[in-house]
N, C-alpha and C positions, 0 to 999 in steps of 0.2 A: 581377303576377309568377305567381301561383298559374294564372292563365289562359295566361301564356307556357310554363310548365311543363308543362301538360295539352297543349298545342298540341304542344309539341315531344315529347312523350311519345308522342301519338298518332301524329304523323309518323314518329318514329322506328319505333314497331312496324308502320306501314304500310310503310315501304322495309325492314325489316330482315325481315321475315316472310311476306311474300304467298305465296311458294310453300309455304311450311308450313301453309297452311289447306287442310282437305280439302273436295271438293266435297258441297255440300248436297243434301239430298233435295227436291226443290221441293213435292210432293204434303204429305209429312209437315211442312215448312214452311208451308204453307198452312193446315193443320189448327192448328198452333200460333199463324199469326199473328191468329186471330180477334180476340184480345184487342187487337193493334196497329191493326186496322183502324178501331177506334172512334175514334180521332184520326188516325192517318194516313191513312186511306181516306175522309176526309171532307172534302169541297171547302169552302175556306175557313175550316179549323178554325182557331182561335186558341186560345193559352195563356192563360188570365186573368189570370195575375200571375207573372213580368212579363207585358205584352201582348207577344206574337209570333206570328208563323205558327207551325202546326206542320209540320215538315218533309216534304216528300213521299220517297216509299221507292220509288216502282214505277220501275224502271228503274236506280236506283241501283247501284253497284259492289259485288260481294259483300265485298271485303276492308273497304270503307268503312264498310258495316253491320255487318261482325262486329268491326273495330276499336273503334266508337264504344259497340256493345254491352259491349265488354270492359272499356272506360274506364267505363262507368257501373256494370257489376258490381264494378271496383276501385275506385270512389269518384274516379275522375280527371275526371270530369264531372259536375257539379252539377247534377242535377235529380231531385229526390226520388221522381217517377213513376217515371221510366226507371231510376233505380237499383234502385226494389222490383221493375219488371218483370224486369231482367238479374239480379238476384241469384241466382234458383235455376236460371238458364239454364245448360247444360253447353254445351261449347264445340260440340258435335254438334248442340244445338239453336239455336245461334246459327249455326250454318253451313247448318242449313235453312231457317230464317227468312230468311237473307240471300239464300239461292238462290230462293226462292219472290220475294221483292221484286224482286229483279234480273231474273226472267223476265217481270214485269210489264211493259207498255207505261206510259210518264210516266203519272202519275196527277195531274191540274190540281189545284190548289191554289186559284186564282184563281176 
């Protein structure tokens, strides 16, 4: 039930607010994303528990990344590491990181 509510909130925020998101600064995002690359830039990286592949972010849509970070910050997505990473991010930080990852070609995780 909680998962369904989280998904509904994420979808609603994607549909309701994509035009409200400011364009991010790719270079500033590159600098801020250094921490992200430890997991999201490592080919074949897997989360220890529960076991799953870490999502690739290169080439991902800006709105998706921003919405996901906002959901982690607001504890609508449950992953303690990502909640901690997003906790202190401003909307501008999220837009910058999203712009950076969106600018990359697909990062292969296989």
